[in-house]
N, C-alpha and C positions, 0 to 999 in steps of 0.2 A: 691258830695254826696260819702262817703267814701265806698274802696272797701268792702264787706264782707269774711271774714274767710269759708272756707268751712269745716275747723275742720279735715280737714287731713294736715296731717304734712309732708313736704316732705325731703325726702332722697337724702344726698348732698351721691355719691357715693366718698367710699376715695381711692386714687392713690395709685394703687399695685406695690410694687418694682421694678417687674417688667416693669410697665409703664414707669414708671420713668426714667428708664436705653433707654427705646425708646424715652420718649422724650430727653433726653440727647443726644443721635443719630441722632436727626432729628432736633436740635437746630439749627436753621438758622444761629448763629456764628459760626459756625463748620467747622472748617477751612477743605475744597474738594480739593479732589486729587488734583488739579493742582497747590492749594496752598501748598501745601506738596511739591508738585516736585518744586514749583519755590524756596522755602527756602536751601534743602536736596540736588540739584544738582545743575550743573552748565553749560554753554553751550549746553544749549537744544534747540535744532533744529526739530523742526517738520518734521513732512512726512507726505504728504496727499491723501488721495484717497486708494479705493483696487483694482484700475486696471481691474474693473468689470462694476460697476452702476456709484457710485457715492462718493461723502468725505462726512462720517457722522458726524455731528454738536457734537451728545455725547463722539465721541470717542477722546483723544487726543495719539501719539505714536509718537515718535521722539528717536533721538540717544544722549546723554547726560554724562554728569561725575559726576561719588559717588568720591569723593574725590581722584579725579585724574584718575579711571582708568574708563572708554569708557564702558556704557550697553546704552538696550534699557531701555525707560522708558513706558510703558503707562497707562492712566487716563481714568476714563469719566468724562465728564464734565457737570456739573447741570448749571453752570449760574448762576447771582448773583441776577440780576435784575427781575421783572416776563418775559420782551420779551426774555431774554437771555433763562430762563426755558424756555417756552412752543417751543423758536429756535431748542435746545439742547434735546428736547420730557422728558426732567424733567432728565436727566443723562442719560436715559434708551432707549439703542444701538438698531439702525437700522439691519438687518444681514448685511450692505455695512460696519456697524462699525467695528462686528466682522472681517470679511473677511479684513479687513485694518490692525487690531492689527495683523492677523494671518498673512499678509503680511509681517510684520514687523518686526516678530518672526523669520520670517523664511531669512532676512536682518542681524540680528543679530547672526541666525546658521551659517550664512556662513559665519562672519566676525568673528565668536565664541566670541562673545560678550552676558552678560549675560544678564535674560528678567527679568525686575521688574516690576510690576505691584499695580495699585492704585484702588481700588475699593468700590465704594459707591453710589448704584445702589436697587432701591426696587423691579428690573426687569427687561426680555429686554420687550421692546417698542412690543405693544400687538394690531398695528395696523394690517385694512389688509391691507396697502402695506407691511408692514413690512412678514405678512403672505407667502402672493401672490412672495413675492421675497426671500422666504427660509428659514425663521426668524430658524425652529427645527433643519435643518442641515447645516447653518453656526455656531450653536451652537454645536452643536453636532462633526464636522468637527475639532472646535477647540479643545474642550476638548480631544480629538482624537492624533490630532498634538501633543497638548501640552504634551502628555505624553508620549512623544518619541525627544522629541526635546532634541539636543545633545549638550546644554547650561545649565548651572546654572537658575533657575527661581527661582522668591520670589514672592508673592501674600502678598498684604497688607491691609488687610477690615481696612478701616477706620473711618464710618459709618454705615451702611447698606448693607450687605451685600447679596442681595434678588436672591432667585432658580441660575436656569441653566443660567438668565443671568450673575450673578454673577459665576460662578462655571468652566464660559465660558472661564473665565481671572482667573481661581487661581486653578487649575489642576498642581499645581509648588512644588517641593521640599521642600521648608516651606512655609506654610501658619501662616503668623502673623498678628492678630486683636488687633485691642485698647482695653484700659478696657471700655471703653463706647461703643464700635461700638456693631452688630447684625449681625448674621448668619442663616439665617432661605430659608428655603424652598416657604413658602409663606408667605404674612404680615398676620399679626395678622387681619387687618381686613377683611382681605379675607377670612380667617380661619375662622371667629365669622361669618357671612356671609352663607358660604356653612354648617359648623354643627348645627348651631343654628337657620341658614334663620336669625339673626339680628346681625347689627354691633355695637348694644350696648355689644354684651358682647365680646368687644377687647379685655379688658381689666385681662376676665379670660382665653382669649384664647392665650395672650403671657405666661399667668402663666404656662399653660399648654406645651407650644411648645418647651420650654428651648431653647432659642435664643438667651441669652445673652452670653459675653464673657466666664467667668467661667464654666459656663453648657455645651457649645462647645467644649471649651477644653478638661470639662473631659469624652466628646463622642470620643473625636479622630480628631476631622475635625481640630483642630486646630495646628500648634504646638509651639506656643510660645504667652501668653496676651501682648505688650507695654500699661508698666504704662503712665497716661494720669496725665498732670499736679494739682494739688488740681480743683477742679472743672471743670473740664474737659479741652478737649485741644483747646477748645474756649475760656478757660479762660486765654490763655498765649500760642497761636498761633507760637510765635517764639519756646518756650520750646517744645512746641509738637513735632515740625518738629526738636528738637535737637535729642530727646529722639528714635523719627523713624527711625533717620538717622544713629544712634549708631546702636539700632539692626542689620540697615539694613549690615552695615559694618562687624559688625561680623558672620553674619547667611552667608555671601558674602565669605566671608574667609576660613571658616569651608566649605565650597561647592568650592572652585576653588581648593584642594587640591584632592579630590574627581576624581578617574576614571572615563572618560566618563559612557562606559558602567552600573560599580558599581550603578550612579547615576541615571542613568534613572532605573533599576531595582529597587533601595529605590523609586523611587517617582511611578513608579508601585505599587509593594507591600503594599505599604501609603494607596494607591486611594482602592485597592480589598478590604484592611481589615475595611475600612474606611461601609464598603457597607453588610458588613457581619452581619449574625443569628446566636445568638445561640438561641439554646434548650435546655432544661436539659432531661435527661431520652432517 
């Protein structure tokens, strides 16, 4: 017996431009922070542990060389397989991940090495254990200490830059974002669940939140948009890494010639201005 039609046509929601960017930023083949680090830097030597609780598998830190210059590199790790992604909390750091990153930043400061961080995470890990171990304090501490590090700092948002979890690694002299990357205070799904009580409104939320690279650049939240190869960074990972490497060398050369006190003053002024609110009259 054939199925009877109800007479009610089904409506398929067209994908919004904002949601297309989100799907590109979350593409399963999109290069992760460690993919960029392995292609751009040489002699990467990983540093483990926060010297307080443990070694967070969601964060990698280590000394490396960029075109022969020694730097400290930090990147969150998402993992490739399902098992690896679970082990790494899908790239969402615990407090010990942020404390490990801060420990490495202080090592870099001690030896006058620039700090370069790669960010692709939806937010900090929200588990009970993370909250018990001081997730909010760890994020706040990183934001404070990064604002006054006495070395050049550069952050690259390569996929998702989510909430305070991303900001804890992005209070830098230069914040760069890839063309198809995102920078947001909350995921569109979570925003839709709060504002409309229905995650089905995620595309509407994505449009309203203004989280794409051009939009956050217009708001002054990032300093440069790095172009991606045609089709996105996942279409040609080598070319994508080359573009990021070129941008890093350009900005690092400019930051190296600035006096340290001027560097810190400019960094702090930039982030104070981002938070400013202007009213008419």
